[in-house]
PDB file of N, H, CA, C and O in Angstrom:
ATOM      1  N   MET A   1       2.039 -13.376 -29.871  1.00  0.00           N
ATOM      2  CA  MET A   1       0.737 -13.394 -29.243  1.00  0.00           C
ATOM      3  C   MET A   1       0.719 -12.428 -28.059  1.00  0.00           C
ATOM      4  O   MET A   1       1.706 -12.277 -27.340  1.00  0.00           O
ATOM      5  N   LYS A   2      -0.408 -11.795 -27.882  1.00  0.00           N
ATOM      6  H   LYS A   2      -1.210 -11.917 -28.466  1.00  0.00           H
ATOM      7  CA  LYS A   2      -0.573 -10.769 -26.859  1.00  0.00           C
ATOM      8  C   LYS A   2      -0.898 -11.386 -25.506  1.00  0.00           C
ATOM      9  O   LYS A   2      -1.628 -12.374 -25.424  1.00  0.00           O
ATOM     10  N   SER A   3      -0.351 -10.794 -24.445  1.00  0.00           N
ATOM     11  H   SER A   3       0.241  -9.991 -24.512  1.00  0.00           H
ATOM     12  CA  SER A   3      -0.667 -11.193 -23.076  1.00  0.00           C
ATOM     13  C   SER A   3      -1.916 -10.460 -22.608  1.00  0.00           C
ATOM     14  O   SER A   3      -2.270  -9.410 -23.144  1.00  0.00           O
ATOM     15  N   TYR A   4      -2.579 -11.024 -21.602  1.00  0.00           N
ATOM     16  H   TYR A   4      -2.291 -11.877 -21.167  1.00  0.00           H
ATOM     17  CA  TYR A   4      -3.799 -10.445 -21.040  1.00  0.00           C
ATOM     18  C   TYR A   4      -3.671 -10.387 -19.529  1.00  0.00           C
ATOM     19  O   TYR A   4      -3.036 -11.248 -18.920  1.00  0.00           O
ATOM     20  N   ILE A   5      -4.280  -9.362 -18.918  1.00  0.00           N
ATOM     21  H   ILE A   5      -4.795  -8.662 -19.413  1.00  0.00           H
ATOM     22  CA  ILE A   5      -4.194  -9.181 -17.476  1.00  0.00           C
ATOM     23  C   ILE A   5      -5.591  -9.167 -16.856  1.00  0.00           C
ATOM     24  O   ILE A   5      -6.526  -8.587 -17.408  1.00  0.00           O
ATOM     25  N   CYS A   6      -5.709  -9.811 -15.713  1.00  0.00           N
ATOM     26  H   CYS A   6      -4.949 -10.282 -15.265  1.00  0.00           H
ATOM     27  CA  CYS A   6      -6.970  -9.846 -14.979  1.00  0.00           C
ATOM     28  C   CYS A   6      -7.206  -8.475 -14.351  1.00  0.00           C
ATOM     29  O   CYS A   6      -6.347  -7.954 -13.639  1.00  0.00           O
ATOM     30  N   ASP A   7      -8.373  -7.896 -14.618  1.00  0.00           N
ATOM     31  H   ASP A   7      -9.071  -8.319 -15.196  1.00  0.00           H
ATOM     32  CA  ASP A   7      -8.712  -6.580 -14.084  1.00  0.00           C
ATOM     33  C   ASP A   7      -8.919  -6.612 -12.571  1.00  0.00           C
ATOM     34  O   ASP A   7      -8.854  -5.568 -11.922  1.00  0.00           O
ATOM     35  N   VAL A   8      -9.164  -7.782 -12.005  1.00  0.00           N
ATOM     36  H   VAL A   8      -9.217  -8.630 -12.533  1.00  0.00           H
ATOM     37  CA  VAL A   8      -9.462  -7.902 -10.579  1.00  0.00           C
ATOM     38  C   VAL A   8      -8.205  -8.128  -9.743  1.00  0.00           C
ATOM     39  O   VAL A   8      -7.980  -7.423  -8.759  1.00  0.00           O
ATOM     40  N   CYS A   9      -7.374  -9.117 -10.134  1.00  0.00           N
ATOM     41  H   CYS A   9      -7.557  -9.690 -10.934  1.00  0.00           H
ATOM     42  CA  CYS A   9      -6.249  -9.491  -9.270  1.00  0.00           C
ATOM     43  C   CYS A   9      -4.869  -9.241  -9.876  1.00  0.00           C
ATOM     44  O   CYS A   9      -3.865  -9.327  -9.169  1.00  0.00           O
ATOM     45  N   GLY A  10      -4.801  -8.930 -11.184  1.00  0.00           N
ATOM     46  H   GLY A  10      -5.617  -8.860 -11.758  1.00  0.00           H
ATOM     47  CA  GLY A  10      -3.520  -8.633 -11.801  1.00  0.00           C
ATOM     48  C   GLY A  10      -2.803  -9.837 -12.405  1.00  0.00           C
ATOM     49  O   GLY A  10      -1.688  -9.699 -12.910  1.00  0.00           O
ATOM     50  N   TYR A  11      -3.432 -11.032 -12.360  1.00  0.00           N
ATOM     51  H   TYR A  11      -4.337 -11.144 -11.950  1.00  0.00           H
ATOM     52  CA  TYR A  11      -2.831 -12.213 -12.996  1.00  0.00           C
ATOM     53  C   TYR A  11      -2.618 -11.923 -14.477  1.00  0.00           C
ATOM     54  O   TYR A  11      -3.495 -11.364 -15.135  1.00  0.00           O
ATOM     55  N   VAL A  12      -1.461 -12.299 -14.998  1.00  0.00           N
ATOM     56  H   VAL A  12      -0.749 -12.753 -14.464  1.00  0.00           H
ATOM     57  CA  VAL A  12      -1.178 -12.112 -16.422  1.00  0.00           C
ATOM     58  C   VAL A  12      -1.193 -13.468 -17.111  1.00  0.00           C
ATOM     59  O   VAL A  12      -0.445 -14.378 -16.753  1.00  0.00           O
ATOM     60  N   TYR A  13      -2.074 -13.581 -18.121  1.00  0.00           N
ATOM     61  H   TYR A  13      -2.682 -12.842 -18.412  1.00  0.00           H
ATOM     62  CA  TYR A  13      -2.084 -14.783 -18.952  1.00  0.00           C
ATOM     63  C   TYR A  13      -1.108 -14.550 -20.086  1.00  0.00           C
ATOM     64  O   TYR A  13      -1.311 -13.669 -20.921  1.00  0.00           O
ATOM     65  N   ASP A  14      -0.041 -15.347 -20.114  1.00  0.00           N
ATOM     66  H   ASP A  14       0.124 -16.063 -19.435  1.00  0.00           H
ATOM     67  CA  ASP A  14       0.979 -15.274 -21.159  1.00  0.00           C
ATOM     68  C   ASP A  14       0.787 -16.488 -22.055  1.00  0.00           C
ATOM     69  O   ASP A  14       0.996 -17.617 -21.610  1.00  0.00           O
ATOM     70  N   PRO A  15       0.396 -16.282 -23.304  1.00  0.00           N
ATOM     71  CA  PRO A  15       0.143 -17.421 -24.188  1.00  0.00           C
ATOM     72  C   PRO A  15       1.370 -18.301 -24.408  1.00  0.00           C
ATOM     73  O   PRO A  15       1.227 -19.489 -24.697  1.00  0.00           O
ATOM     74  N   ALA A  16       2.564 -17.743 -24.278  1.00  0.00           N
ATOM     75  H   ALA A  16       2.680 -16.777 -24.043  1.00  0.00           H
ATOM     76  CA  ALA A  16       3.777 -18.550 -24.440  1.00  0.00           C
ATOM     77  C   ALA A  16       3.910 -19.569 -23.306  1.00  0.00           C
ATOM     78  O   ALA A  16       4.538 -20.614 -23.477  1.00  0.00           O
ATOM     79  N   VAL A  17       3.322 -19.264 -22.155  1.00  0.00           N
ATOM     80  H   VAL A  17       2.812 -18.415 -22.016  1.00  0.00           H
ATOM     81  CA  VAL A  17       3.391 -20.141 -20.987  1.00  0.00           C
ATOM     82  C   VAL A  17       2.143 -21.009 -20.875  1.00  0.00           C
ATOM     83  O   VAL A  17       2.223 -22.166 -20.462  1.00  0.00           O
ATOM     84  N   GLY A  18       0.981 -20.449 -21.244  1.00  0.00           N
ATOM     85  H   GLY A  18       0.916 -19.509 -21.579  1.00  0.00           H
ATOM     86  CA  GLY A  18      -0.279 -21.160 -21.098  1.00  0.00           C
ATOM     87  C   GLY A  18      -0.717 -21.197 -19.643  1.00  0.00           C
ATOM     88  O   GLY A  18      -0.293 -20.369 -18.837  1.00  0.00           O
ATOM     89  N   ASP A  19      -1.568 -22.161 -19.312  1.00  0.00           N
ATOM     90  H   ASP A  19      -1.913 -22.833 -19.966  1.00  0.00           H
ATOM     91  CA  ASP A  19      -2.068 -22.357 -17.944  1.00  0.00           C
ATOM     92  C   ASP A  19      -2.156 -23.864 -17.734  1.00  0.00           C
ATOM     93  O   ASP A  19      -3.242 -24.434 -17.641  1.00  0.00           O
ATOM     94  N   GLU A  20      -0.985 -24.493 -17.662  1.00  0.00           N
ATOM     95  H   GLU A  20      -0.102 -24.029 -17.738  1.00  0.00           H
ATOM     96  CA  GLU A  20      -0.927 -25.953 -17.638  1.00  0.00           C
ATOM     97  C   GLU A  20      -1.651 -26.565 -16.446  1.00  0.00           C
ATOM     98  O   GLU A  20      -2.133 -27.694 -16.533  1.00  0.00           O
ATOM     99  N   ASP A  21      -1.734 -25.835 -15.326  1.00  0.00           N
ATOM    100  H   ASP A  21      -1.342 -24.918 -15.255  1.00  0.00           H
ATOM    101  CA  ASP A  21      -2.467 -26.351 -14.170  1.00  0.00           C
ATOM    102  C   ASP A  21      -3.945 -26.572 -14.495  1.00  0.00           C
ATOM    103  O   ASP A  21      -4.619 -27.367 -13.840  1.00  0.00           O
ATOM    104  N   ASN A  22      -4.439 -25.866 -15.505  1.00  0.00           N
ATOM    105  H   ASN A  22      -3.891 -25.220 -16.037  1.00  0.00           H
ATOM    106  CA  ASN A  22      -5.847 -25.976 -15.909  1.00  0.00           C
ATOM    107  C   ASN A  22      -6.000 -26.533 -17.319  1.00  0.00           C
ATOM    108  O   ASN A  22      -7.026 -26.324 -17.966  1.00  0.00           O
ATOM    109  N   GLY A  23      -4.974 -27.245 -17.794  1.00  0.00           N
ATOM    110  H   GLY A  23      -4.140 -27.415 -17.268  1.00  0.00           H
ATOM    111  CA  GLY A  23      -5.063 -27.939 -19.076  1.00  0.00           C
ATOM    112  C   GLY A  23      -4.867 -27.083 -20.307  1.00  0.00           C
ATOM    113  O   GLY A  23      -5.217 -27.502 -21.410  1.00  0.00           O
ATOM    114  N   ILE A  24      -4.315 -25.891 -20.143  1.00  0.00           N
ATOM    115  H   ILE A  24      -4.031 -25.551 -19.247  1.00  0.00           H
ATOM    116  CA  ILE A  24      -4.074 -25.003 -21.287  1.00  0.00           C
ATOM    117  C   ILE A  24      -2.591 -25.073 -21.643  1.00  0.00           C
ATOM    118  O   ILE A  24      -1.738 -24.648 -20.864  1.00  0.00           O
ATOM    119  N   ASN A  25      -2.294 -25.602 -22.808  1.00  0.00           N
ATOM    120  H   ASN A  25      -2.986 -25.947 -23.442  1.00  0.00           H
ATOM    121  CA  ASN A  25      -0.916 -25.796 -23.245  1.00  0.00           C
ATOM    122  C   ASN A  25      -0.248 -24.488 -23.642  1.00  0.00           C
ATOM    123  O   ASN A  25      -0.919 -23.559 -24.091  1.00  0.00           O
ATOM    124  N   PRO A  26       1.079 -24.408 -23.480  1.00  0.00           N
ATOM    125  CA  PRO A  26       1.818 -23.247 -23.991  1.00  0.00           C
ATOM    126  C   PRO A  26       1.527 -23.068 -25.479  1.00  0.00           C
ATOM    127  O   PRO A  26       1.370 -24.046 -26.210  1.00  0.00           O
ATOM    128  N   GLY A  27       1.459 -21.822 -25.918  1.00  0.00           N
ATOM    129  H   GLY A  27       1.587 -21.028 -25.324  1.00  0.00           H
ATOM    130  CA  GLY A  27       1.168 -21.525 -27.314  1.00  0.00           C
ATOM    131  C   GLY A  27      -0.309 -21.315 -27.591  1.00  0.00           C
ATOM    132  O   GLY A  27      -0.693 -21.094 -28.740  1.00  0.00           O
ATOM    133  N   THR A  28      -1.152 -21.378 -26.557  1.00  0.00           N
ATOM    134  H   THR A  28      -0.840 -21.557 -25.624  1.00  0.00           H
ATOM    135  CA  THR A  28      -2.592 -21.174 -26.722  1.00  0.00           C
ATOM    136  C   THR A  28      -2.914 -19.693 -26.560  1.00  0.00           C
ATOM    137  O   THR A  28      -2.696 -19.117 -25.494  1.00  0.00           O
ATOM    138  N   SER A  29      -3.433 -19.080 -27.619  1.00  0.00           N
ATOM    139  H   SER A  29      -3.610 -19.547 -28.485  1.00  0.00           H
ATOM    140  CA  SER A  29      -3.780 -17.655 -27.542  1.00  0.00           C
ATOM    141  C   SER A  29      -4.995 -17.465 -26.641  1.00  0.00           C
ATOM    142  O   SER A  29      -5.762 -18.399 -26.408  1.00  0.00           O
ATOM    143  N   PHE A  30      -5.160 -16.251 -26.140  1.00  0.00           N
ATOM    144  H   PHE A  30      -4.538 -15.492 -26.329  1.00  0.00           H
ATOM    145  CA  PHE A  30      -6.300 -15.934 -25.280  1.00  0.00           C
ATOM    146  C   PHE A  30      -7.609 -16.236 -26.004  1.00  0.00           C
ATOM    147  O   PHE A  30      -8.553 -16.753 -25.406  1.00  0.00           O
ATOM    148  N   GLU A  31      -7.658 -15.913 -27.283  1.00  0.00           N
ATOM    149  H   GLU A  31      -6.892 -15.493 -27.768  1.00  0.00           H
ATOM    150  CA  GLU A  31      -8.875 -16.138 -28.074  1.00  0.00           C
ATOM    151  C   GLU A  31      -9.229 -17.619 -28.183  1.00  0.00           C
ATOM    152  O   GLU A  31     -10.396 -17.965 -28.366  1.00  0.00           O
ATOM    153  N   GLU A  32      -8.236 -18.489 -28.071  1.00  0.00           N
ATOM    154  H   GLU A  32      -7.288 -18.208 -27.922  1.00  0.00           H
ATOM    155  CA  GLU A  32      -8.455 -19.934 -28.168  1.00  0.00           C
ATOM    156  C   GLU A  32      -8.859 -20.573 -26.837  1.00  0.00           C
ATOM    157  O   GLU A  32      -9.228 -21.748 -26.805  1.00  0.00           O
ATOM    158  N   LEU A  33      -8.793 -19.812 -25.740  1.00  0.00           N
ATOM    159  H   LEU A  33      -8.493 -18.858 -25.766  1.00  0.00           H
ATOM    160  CA  LEU A  33      -9.181 -20.371 -24.444  1.00  0.00           C
ATOM    161  C   LEU A  33     -10.667 -20.719 -24.465  1.00  0.00           C
ATOM    162  O   LEU A  33     -11.454 -20.020 -25.102  1.00  0.00           O
ATOM    163  N   PRO A  34     -11.058 -21.791 -23.775  1.00  0.00           N
ATOM    164  CA  PRO A  34     -12.482 -22.138 -23.716  1.00  0.00           C
ATOM    165  C   PRO A  34     -13.286 -20.996 -23.087  1.00  0.00           C
ATOM    166  O   PRO A  34     -12.763 -20.247 -22.261  1.00  0.00           O
ATOM    167  N   GLU A  35     -14.544 -20.866 -23.475  1.00  0.00           N
ATOM    168  H   GLU A  35     -14.968 -21.474 -24.146  1.00  0.00           H
ATOM    169  CA  GLU A  35     -15.391 -19.798 -22.949  1.00  0.00           C
ATOM    170  C   GLU A  35     -15.566 -19.890 -21.439  1.00  0.00           C
ATOM    171  O   GLU A  35     -15.808 -18.881 -20.776  1.00  0.00           O
ATOM    172  N   ASP A  36     -15.444 -21.103 -20.892  1.00  0.00           N
ATOM    173  H   ASP A  36     -15.247 -21.922 -21.430  1.00  0.00           H
ATOM    174  CA  ASP A  36     -15.630 -21.265 -19.446  1.00  0.00           C
ATOM    175  C   ASP A  36     -14.321 -21.163 -18.660  1.00  0.00           C
ATOM    176  O   ASP A  36     -14.307 -21.410 -17.454  1.00  0.00           O
ATOM    177  N   TRP A  37     -13.218 -20.799 -19.332  1.00  0.00           N
ATOM    178  H   TRP A  37     -13.230 -20.598 -20.311  1.00  0.00           H
ATOM    179  CA  TRP A  37     -11.950 -20.609 -18.633  1.00  0.00           C
ATOM    180  C   TRP A  37     -12.073 -19.419 -17.697  1.00  0.00           C
ATOM    181  O   TRP A  37     -12.684 -18.410 -18.051  1.00  0.00           O
ATOM    182  N   VAL A  38     -11.499 -19.526 -16.506  1.00  0.00           N
ATOM    183  H   VAL A  38     -11.003 -20.345 -16.219  1.00  0.00           H
ATOM    184  CA  VAL A  38     -11.522 -18.438 -15.531  1.00  0.00           C
ATOM    185  C   VAL A  38     -10.104 -18.153 -15.055  1.00  0.00           C
ATOM    186  O   VAL A  38      -9.214 -18.993 -15.188  1.00  0.00           O
ATOM    187  N   CYS A  39      -9.904 -16.975 -14.505  1.00  0.00           N
ATOM    188  H   CYS A  39     -10.627 -16.293 -14.397  1.00  0.00           H
ATOM    189  CA  CYS A  39      -8.612 -16.600 -13.934  1.00  0.00           C
ATOM    190  C   CYS A  39      -8.239 -17.634 -12.880  1.00  0.00           C
ATOM    191  O   CYS A  39      -9.030 -17.901 -11.975  1.00  0.00           O
ATOM    192  N   PRO A  40      -7.045 -18.224 -12.979  1.00  0.00           N
ATOM    193  CA  PRO A  40      -6.656 -19.267 -12.021  1.00  0.00           C
ATOM    194  C   PRO A  40      -6.393 -18.736 -10.610  1.00  0.00           C
ATOM    195  O   PRO A  40      -6.311 -19.524  -9.668  1.00  0.00           O
ATOM    196  N   LEU A  41      -6.260 -17.426 -10.447  1.00  0.00           N
ATOM    197  H   LEU A  41      -6.327 -16.786 -11.213  1.00  0.00           H
ATOM    198  CA  LEU A  41      -6.017 -16.878  -9.111  1.00  0.00           C
ATOM    199  C   LEU A  41      -7.297 -16.447  -8.408  1.00  0.00           C
ATOM    200  O   LEU A  41      -7.480 -16.734  -7.225  1.00  0.00           O
ATOM    201  N   CYS A  42      -8.196 -15.752  -9.134  1.00  0.00           N
ATOM    202  H   CYS A  42      -8.047 -15.519 -10.095  1.00  0.00           H
ATOM    203  CA  CYS A  42      -9.379 -15.216  -8.450  1.00  0.00           C
ATOM    204  C   CYS A  42     -10.704 -15.748  -8.989  1.00  0.00           C
ATOM    205  O   CYS A  42     -11.745 -15.530  -8.371  1.00  0.00           O
ATOM    206  N   GLY A  43     -10.687 -16.442 -10.129  1.00  0.00           N
ATOM    207  H   GLY A  43      -9.841 -16.619 -10.631  1.00  0.00           H
ATOM    208  CA  GLY A  43     -11.882 -17.108 -10.616  1.00  0.00           C
ATOM    209  C   GLY A  43     -12.838 -16.281 -11.457  1.00  0.00           C
ATOM    210  O   GLY A  43     -13.941 -16.742 -11.753  1.00  0.00           O
ATOM    211  N   VAL A  44     -12.449 -15.062 -11.854  1.00  0.00           N
ATOM    212  H   VAL A  44     -11.553 -14.688 -11.613  1.00  0.00           H
ATOM    213  CA  VAL A  44     -13.356 -14.280 -12.714  1.00  0.00           C
ATOM    214  C   VAL A  44     -13.275 -14.789 -14.153  1.00  0.00           C
ATOM    215  O   VAL A  44     -12.298 -15.422 -14.553  1.00  0.00           O
ATOM    216  N   GLY A  45     -14.323 -14.498 -14.914  1.00  0.00           N
ATOM    217  H   GLY A  45     -15.117 -13.984 -14.589  1.00  0.00           H
ATOM    218  CA  GLY A  45     -14.395 -14.943 -16.299  1.00  0.00           C
ATOM    219  C   GLY A  45     -13.580 -14.091 -17.256  1.00  0.00           C
ATOM    220  O   GLY A  45     -13.018 -13.061 -16.882  1.00  0.00           O
ATOM    221  N   LYS A  46     -13.530 -14.548 -18.500  1.00  0.00           N
ATOM    222  H   LYS A  46     -13.986 -15.385 -18.804  1.00  0.00           H
ATOM    223  CA  LYS A  46     -12.748 -13.881 -19.537  1.00  0.00           C
ATOM    224  C   LYS A  46     -13.184 -12.444 -19.772  1.00  0.00           C
ATOM    225  O   LYS A  46     -12.401 -11.635 -20.269  1.00  0.00           O
ATOM    226  N   ASP A  47     -14.420 -12.115 -19.424  1.00  0.00           N
ATOM    227  H   ASP A  47     -15.057 -12.772 -19.020  1.00  0.00           H
ATOM    228  CA  ASP A  47     -14.920 -10.749 -19.670  1.00  0.00           C
ATOM    229  C   ASP A  47     -14.252  -9.712 -18.769  1.00  0.00           C
ATOM    230  O   ASP A  47     -14.356  -8.512 -19.027  1.00  0.00           O
ATOM    231  N   LEU A  48     -13.567 -10.163 -17.710  1.00  0.00           N
ATOM    232  H   LEU A  48     -13.483 -11.137 -17.500  1.00  0.00           H
ATOM    233  CA  LEU A  48     -12.865  -9.247 -16.813  1.00  0.00           C
ATOM    234  C   LEU A  48     -11.343  -9.330 -16.982  1.00  0.00           C
ATOM    235  O   LEU A  48     -10.584  -8.982 -16.077  1.00  0.00           O
ATOM    236  N   ILE A  49     -10.921  -9.795 -18.147  1.00  0.00           N
ATOM    237  H   ILE A  49     -11.538 -10.079 -18.881  1.00  0.00           H
ATOM    238  CA  ILE A  49      -9.496  -9.919 -18.456  1.00  0.00           C
ATOM    239  C   ILE A  49      -9.239  -9.109 -19.733  1.00  0.00           C
ATOM    240  O   ILE A  49      -9.910  -9.295 -20.748  1.00  0.00           O
ATOM    241  N   SER A  50      -8.264  -8.216 -19.659  1.00  0.00           N
ATOM    242  H   SER A  50      -7.718  -8.065 -18.835  1.00  0.00           H
ATOM    243  CA  SER A  50      -8.020  -7.241 -20.736  1.00  0.00           C
ATOM    244  C   SER A  50      -6.646  -7.424 -21.349  1.00  0.00           C
ATOM    245  O   SER A  50      -5.732  -7.924 -20.693  1.00  0.00           O
ATOM    246  N   PRO A  51      -6.492  -7.018 -22.617  1.00  0.00           N
ATOM    247  CA  PRO A  51      -5.169  -7.066 -23.256  1.00  0.00           C
ATOM    248  C   PRO A  51      -4.179  -6.175 -22.521  1.00  0.00           C
ATOM    249  O   PRO A  51      -4.536  -5.100 -22.038  1.00  0.00           O
ATOM    250  N   VAL A  52      -2.941  -6.627 -22.439  1.00  0.00           N
ATOM    251  H   VAL A  52      -2.652  -7.501 -22.831  1.00  0.00           H
ATOM    252  CA  VAL A  52      -1.868  -5.817 -21.869  1.00  0.00           C
ATOM    253  C   VAL A  52      -1.483  -4.785 -22.911  1.00  0.00           C
ATOM    254  O   VAL A  52      -1.190  -5.131 -24.056  1.00  0.00           O
ATOM    255  N   GLU A  53      -1.483  -3.539 -22.527  1.00  0.00           N
ATOM    256  H   GLU A  53      -1.721  -3.258 -21.597  1.00  0.00           H
ATOM    257  CA  GLU A  53      -1.146  -2.447 -23.469  1.00  0.00           C
ATOM    258  C   GLU A  53       0.341  -2.236 -23.528  1.00  0.00           C
ATOM    259  O   GLU A  53       0.813  -1.366 -24.261  1.00  0.00           O
TER     260      GLU A  53
END
């Protein structure tokens, strides 16, 4: 699964780790995140988070 990086603050969402502080279990792909999920560091939406090249 591909990692994604926040265009604003640089937070990297790693699907192998998930975002357990916000109820996202390890193994959850970026595409499976709820539409209302936001960057846990700066609060921007999924539209400002890009695939890591």
